[in-house]
Structures are given as C-alpha cells and as structure tokens.
C-alpha positions in Angstrom: 66.2 -11.5 23.9 69.2 -9.2 23.9 67.2 -6.7 21.8 64.3 -7.0 24.2 66.5 -6.4 27.3 68.3 -3.6 25.5 64.9 -2.1 24.7 64.1 -2.0 28.4 67.3 -0.1 29.0 66.4 2.3 26.2 62.9 2.7 27.6 64.3 3.4 31.1 66.6 6.0 29.6 63.8 7.7 27.8 61.7 7.7 31.0 64.7 9.3 32.8 65.2 12.0 30.2 61.5 12.8 29.9 61.1 12.8 33.7 64.1 15.0 34.2 62.9 17.5 31.6 59.4 17.7 33.1 60.9 18.0 36.6 62.9 21.0 35.5 60.3 22.8 33.4 56.9 21.7 34.8 57.2 20.7 38.4 59.0 18.6 41.0 56.2 16.1 41.0 57.8 14.6 37.9 60.8 13.6 40.1 59.1 10.3 40.7 59.2 9.6 37.0 62.8 10.7 36.8 63.9 8.6 39.8 62.2 5.5 38.4 63.9 5.9 35.0 67.2 6.7 36.6 67.2 3.6 38.9 66.0 1.5 36.0 69.0 2.6 33.9 71.3 1.8 36.8 69.7 -1.7 37.3 69.8 -2.4 33.6 73.4 -1.4 33.2 74.5 -3.3 36.3 72.8 -6.5 35.2 74.1 -6.1 31.7 77.6 -5.9 33.1 77.1 -8.9 35.3 75.6 -11.0 32.5 78.3 -10.0 30.0 81.1 -10.5 32.5 80.2 -14.2 32.6 81.1 -14.8 28.9 83.4 -11.9 27.8 85.0 -8.7 28.9 82.5 -5.8 28.9 83.4 -3.3 26.2 86.6 -5.3 25.8 88.0 -3.6 28.9 90.5 -5.7 31.0 88.3 -5.5 34.1 89.3 -8.0 36.8 86.9 -11.0 37.4 85.3 -10.7 34.0 85.1 -13.3 31.1 84.7 -15.8 33.9 83.8 -18.8 31.8 86.6 -18.5 29.2 89.3 -17.8 31.8 88.0 -20.3 34.4 87.0 -23.1 31.9 89.5 -25.7 33.2 88.8 -24.8 36.8 85.0 -25.1 36.2 85.6 -28.5 34.6 87.6 -29.7 37.5 85.0 -28.5 40.0 82.3 -30.2 37.9 84.2 -33.4 38.0 84.7 -33.2 41.8 81.1 -32.4 42.3 80.0 -35.4 40.2 82.5 -37.7 41.9 81.5 -36.6 45.5 77.7 -36.4 45.0 76.9 -39.0 42.2 79.8 -41.5 42.3 80.0 -42.1 46.0 79.6 -45.8 46.9 76.7 -45.1 49.3 74.8 -43.1 46.7 75.3 -45.8 44.0 74.3 -48.7 46.3 71.2 -46.8 47.5 70.2 -46.1 43.9 70.7 -49.7 42.8 68.7 -51.0 45.7 65.8 -48.7 44.9 65.9 -49.5 41.2 65.7 -53.3 41.7 67.8 -54.3 38.7 67.2 -58.1 38.9 63.4 -57.6 39.0 63.4 -55.4 36.0 65.7 -57.7 34.1 63.5 -60.7 35.0 60.3 -59.1 33.8 62.0 -58.0 30.6 63.9 -61.2 29.8 61.0 -63.5 30.4 59.0 -62.0 27.5 59.5 -64.1 24.3 60.0 -61.0 22.1 62.8 -59.8 24.2 64.4 -63.2 24.4 64.3 -63.3 20.6 65.9 -59.9 20.5 68.7 -60.9 22.9 69.3 -64.1 20.9 69.5 -62.1 17.7 72.0 -59.7 19.2 74.1 -62.5 20.6 74.1 -64.2 17.2 75.2 -60.9 15.6 78.0 -60.5 18.1 79.1 -64.1 17.7 79.1 -63.7 14.0 81.1 -60.5 14.2 83.7 -61.9 16.6 84.1 -65.1 14.5 84.4 -63.0 11.3 87.0 -60.6 12.8 89.2 -63.3 14.2 92.0 -64.4 11.8 92.0 -68.1 11.0 95.8 -68.2 11.3 95.8 -66.7 14.8 93.1 -69.0 16.1 94.9 -72.0 14.5 98.1 -70.9 16.3 96.3 -70.7 19.6 94.8 -74.2 19.1 98.2 -75.7 18.2 100.4 -73.8 20.6 98.1 -73.7 23.6 95.7 -76.7 23.5 97.9 -79.2 21.7 101.1 -78.2 23.5 99.3 -78.3 26.9 98.1 -81.8 26.0 101.6 -82.9 25.2 103.1 -81.3 28.3 100.9 -83.1 30.8 101.0 -86.9 31.2 97.8 -88.4 30.0 98.1 -91.7 31.9 97.1 -90.6 35.4 94.1 -88.6 34.4 92.9 -91.4 32.1 93.4 -93.9 34.9 91.5 -91.6 37.3 88.6 -91.4 34.8 88.6 -95.2 34.2 88.7 -95.8 38.0 85.6 -93.6 38.4 83.8 -95.4 35.6 84.6 -98.8 37.1 83.6 -97.8 40.6 80.0 -97.0 39.6 79.7 -99.9 37.2 79.2 -97.8 34.1 81.5 -100.0 32.1 79.2 -103.0 32.3 77.0 -101.8 29.5 80.1 -101.7 27.3 81.1 -105.2 28.4 77.5 -106.3 27.6 77.7 -104.8 24.2 81.1 -106.5 23.5 79.8 -109.9 24.7 76.6 -109.6 22.5 78.6 -108.6 19.4 81.1 -111.5 20.1 78.4 -114.0 20.3 76.7 -112.7 17.2 80.0 -112.8 15.3 80.7 -116.3 16.4 77.2 -117.5 15.4 77.5 -115.8 12.0 80.9 -117.1 11.1 80.8 -120.8 11.4 82.3 -121.2 8.0 85.3 -119.2 9.2 85.9 -121.6 12.1 85.6 -124.6 9.8 88.1 -123.0 7.4 90.6 -122.3 10.1 90.4 -125.9 11.4 90.9 -127.3 7.9 93.9 -125.1 7.4 95.6 -126.0 10.7 94.7 -129.7 10.6 97.4 -132.2 9.6 97.3 -133.3 5.9 97.0 -137.0 6.8 93.7 -136.6 8.7 90.5 -137.6 6.8 88.3 -134.7 5.9 85.3 -135.9 7.8 87.4 -135.9 11.0 88.4 -132.3 10.3 84.7 -131.4 9.9 83.7 -133.2 13.1 86.5 -131.4 15.0 85.5 -128.1 13.5 81.9 -128.6 14.5 83.0 -129.5 18.0 85.3 -126.4 18.2 82.6 -124.2 16.9 80.0 -125.6 19.3 82.4 -125.0 22.3 83.3 -121.5 21.2 79.6 -120.7 20.7 78.6 -122.1 24.0 81.4 -120.2 25.7 80.3 -116.9 24.0 76.7 -117.6 25.0 77.7 -118.3 28.6 79.7 -115.0 28.8 76.8 -113.1 27.2 74.0 -114.4 29.5 75.8 -114.8 32.9 76.7 -111.5 34.6 78.8 -113.4 37.1 80.8 -115.3 34.5 84.5 -115.7 35.4 85.4 -114.2 32.0 83.5 -111.0 32.9 85.1 -110.9 36.4 88.5 -111.3 34.7 87.7 -108.3 32.5 86.7 -106.3 35.5 89.9 -107.3 37.3 92.0 -106.4 34.3 90.4 -103.0 34.0 90.8 -102.2 37.7 94.5 -103.2 37.5 94.9 -101.2 34.3 93.4 -98.1 35.8 95.8 -98.4 38.7 98.8 -98.9 36.4 97.9 -95.8 34.4 98.2 -93.8 37.6 101.1 -95.5 39.3 103.1 -97.7 37.0 105.9 -95.8 35.3 106.1 -98.3 32.4 102.4 -98.1 31.7 102.4 -94.3 32.0 105.4 -94.1 29.6 103.6 -96.4 27.1 100.5 -94.2 27.3 102.7 -91.2 26.5 104.1 -93.0 23.5 100.6 -93.8 22.2 99.5 -90.2 22.8 102.4 -88.9 20.8 101.8 -91.3 18.0 98.1 -90.3 17.9 98.9 -86.6 17.9 101.6 -87.0 15.2 99.3 -89.1 12.9 98.6 -87.2 9.7 94.9 -87.6 10.0 94.9 -86.1 13.5 97.1 -83.3 12.3 94.7 -82.6 9.5 91.8 -82.7 11.9 93.6 -80.2 14.2 94.3 -77.9 11.2 90.6 -78.0 10.1 89.1 -77.8 13.6 88.7 -74.0 13.7 87.4 -73.9 10.1 84.8 -76.5 11.1 83.8 -74.7 14.3 83.7 -71.4 12.5 81.4 -72.7 9.8 79.1 -74.2 12.4 78.9 -71.0 14.4 78.2 -68.9 11.3 75.6 -71.3 10.0 73.9 -71.4 13.4 74.0 -67.6 13.8 72.5 -67.0 10.4 69.6 -69.5 10.8 66.9 -68.3 13.3 65.6 -71.8 13.6 69.0 -73.5 14.3 69.3 -75.7 17.3 71.9 -73.4 18.8 69.8 -70.3 18.6 66.7 -72.2 19.8 68.6 -73.5 22.9 70.0 -70.0 23.6 66.5 -68.5 23.4 65.0 -71.2 25.6 67.8 -70.8 28.1 67.2 -67.0 28.3 63.5 -67.5 28.8 64.1 -70.1 31.5 66.5 -67.8 33.3 64.0 -65.0 33.1 61.2 -67.1 34.6 63.4 -68.5 37.3 64.6 -65.0 38.2 61.0 -63.9 38.5 60.1 -66.7 40.9 63.2 -66.9 42.9 63.7 -64.1 45.5 66.9 -65.6 46.7 68.5 -65.5 43.2 67.3 -61.9 42.7 68.9 -61.0 46.0 72.2 -62.6 45.0 72.2 -60.8 41.6 71.4 -57.5 43.2 74.2 -58.0 45.6 76.7 -58.9 42.9 75.7 -55.8 40.9 76.0 -53.6 43.9 79.3 -55.0 44.9 80.6 -54.6 41.3 79.4 -51.0 41.1 80.8 -50.3 44.5 84.2 -51.7 43.4 84.1 -49.5 40.3 83.4 -46.3 42.1 85.9 -47.0 44.8 88.8 -47.7 42.5 87.9 -45.9 39.3 86.0 -42.8 40.4 89.0 -40.6 39.6 89.3 -42.0 36.1 85.5 -41.5 35.5 85.6 -37.9 36.7 88.8 -37.3 34.7 86.6 -37.9 31.6 84.7 -34.8 32.5 87.7 -32.6 33.3 89.7 -33.8 30.3 86.8 -33.2 28.0 86.2 -29.7 29.3 90.0 -29.0 29.1 90.0 -29.9 25.4 87.2 -27.4 24.6 88.1 -24.1 23.0 87.5 -21.3 25.5 85.6 -19.0 23.2 83.6 -21.8 21.7 82.7 -23.1 25.1 81.6 -19.7 26.3 79.4 -19.2 23.1 77.7 -22.6 23.5 76.9 -22.0 27.2 75.6 -18.6 26.4 73.3 -20.0 23.7 72.0 -22.5 26.2 71.3 -20.2 29.1 71.5 -16.8 27.5 67.7 -16.4 27.1 67.2 -16.7 30.9 70.1 -14.4 31.6 68.5 -11.7 29.4 65.5 -11.9 31.7 67.8 -11.0 34.5 68.6 -7.8 32.6 64.9 -7.2 32.1 64.1 -7.9 35.7 67.0 -5.7 36.8 65.6 -2.8 34.8 62.0 -3.2 36.2 63.1 -3.9 39.8 65.6 -1.1 39.7 62.9 1.4 38.5 60.5 0.3 41.2 63.3 0.5 43.8 64.2 4.0 42.7 60.6 5.1 42.8 60.2 3.7 46.3 63.4 5.3 47.5 62.5 8.7 46.0 59.0 8.5 47.5 60.4 7.6 51.0 62.9 10.4 50.8 60.2 12.9 49.9 58.1 11.8 52.9 61.1 12.1 55.3 62.7 15.3 54.2 59.7 17.4 53.0 
C-alpha cells in the first residue's frame, strides 16, 4: 500500500511536469493539467507527512509534534485506561449491561441441559482432584491436628452435649433407642437362662440342696424375664420413666454441674489421647483424600452422580423460579458494582502498565501494521482530492481574472 500511495505521488508529479511543459510550449490551456498535478503533489506530500508523523520523524528530522505514538506511548496508555474506566467500568454501565444480559436466565437454560451438567461435574471433579493432589498431606494433617483437634480440646464438651441431649429428649427421639435397649435386654435374658442358673449355683450356700438351688434359679429367671417383658411392652413402665428422668437430669448436669462437666472433659481427653483415636486422626486425611480421588475418577460414583443431579435440579429450579433469578441477578449486579467501585483503578492500571512495558518502536510498528493499510488510503485520497481541488481552484481563478 505504501508503494501504491507513492505511485499516486509519482503520477501527480508526472502530470505536473508534463502539464507545465505543455503550458509553456503549447498553450495556457494546459494550465488545468499543471494545476491538478501540482495540487495533487501538495496533497500527497502533506498526507505523507501527516501519516508518517504518527509513527516516526519524517526524513529523521527533529520536527516538533512528530513520532507521536513512540513519544506519547505512556500518555496514550493512560488516556486509554481512563477512557475504559469512565465509559466501560462505570457502575451504571455495568449494571445496565448485566440487567439486559439476564445472566441468571442464561445460566438456567445452560445448566439445565444434561450434557452441560455432565461437563460441569467433570470440571469440578478435575478441579477437586487437582486441589487434593497439590495439597501436601503433612500440611493438611497439621491443620487437622492443630485447628480441629485443638479447638475440640479448648472448648468444654459438656454443655453442648447437654444441649443436644436436651433437644433429643424434648421431642422424644430417644424413645426408639430405649425401645431397642429394652428389646435387646429381654432377648438376652430369654437366651441366657443357663447363665442365670450358673450364677445362682455359684452364689448359693454350699449346704443347700441342689434342687433348691435349681428352684430358686428358675424363680429368679422367671422374675427377671417377666420384669424385662414388662419394661419392653409397657411404654409407661416406671423403669422407662426412671430412665427418662435420669437422662433429663444428666442433660442438665452436663450444662450446669461443674463436677459433671469436669468429668466429661476427662473422658474427652482420654478418648482423644487413646492410641486408636490418634491413629484415626492421623489417617483421616489419607482416607478422605482416597475417597475424593476415587469418586472424582469414577464417572458413575455416588458423589459425582449427586453433584450432577444437584446441578440439574438447580438449573430447573432457576428456570421456573423468577424470584430466585431476580435474587441472583441482584447479587451479581451488586458484586460487579462493588468491584468497579473499589477496584476500577486497579483494572485500568492493567492497561496503562501493560502499555508502559511495551517497547516504543515495537509498539509503533505493531500499530502501523494494524492500521497502516487504511492510512495509506489517506495518502491516496489526499493526492486525488488535492488534484481535484487544484483543478477547481485554477478553473475558478481563470473565470474570475480572465
């Protein structure tokens, strides 16, 4: 394109020279040709100077206000950053754009498609596998021991346990456990008659006849069995009420009695210090890590299936719940507004700092390669328009002064 534009300048020069020659040796009518060529030369040279001055100094001459891009690179970068910040990163513009985009609707329609849900699940699995792989086992183990276990040891366990037990007792959830204990107790008594007989024989005096011991053992077994059956079948049995009373009092003691709280702390410390518990704590992360990796690698694992179903369910709900979509759009707009309010300067600094790091000559060359073709058309147009303007001016002057 530079050659083409220069060719127009050469053509205008030839037209000027030929027109001038013919004007001097043939007749003044050729002045029209000479004027057109002369004005075309002026237009071509002026536009060449203007285009060249953007990127370098014409003819390497230190003319002021030339080589604009190399010398004003940093200023251009700053102005570009300010322009982007004021016109694209203003809170009003961002909120208006997000409102027109309708992010929640687009997300809902995309997420509710099974193929996309599978893709999200696969990406989450990859991310989880990467995070778990990168984490050092020693570091995670230290976190478990120093944060979780230490926090457990720092806070008294009695009051929260008492509160939990109190809640369980208030809604009667413990009765199923009591029923199970009563059932197992009755079954054990029924299945262990020989044990009862043996205990009676062992505790009976040596001088009593054996048949007396057997009769006494049968009586004891019968009474114990009847008692166990009564406790099992009667929900209002005094034994059950005694258990309820004990549990209620125990729940209160765990929260308010210092001796009971201290005893609970001792038991907690003994449990934590037990070698088996310490081994479990040491192996906890390894177990969890192996479970995560196995679930992430298996597309049919229960974890990935639940995640996929949860994503699909969320997508369908988002599609059918305008109120939820409105909330999400509001959250996104608020988050974007917060970012542009507080971090617009840091975002635009990315532009200015990037431009500042560019080499001036390399920047000028890259920009020229991108827009240079259109700029050469300016030179061509300048030559043509200049020639036409010169022709018109010469013609008007001829009409006025001749």
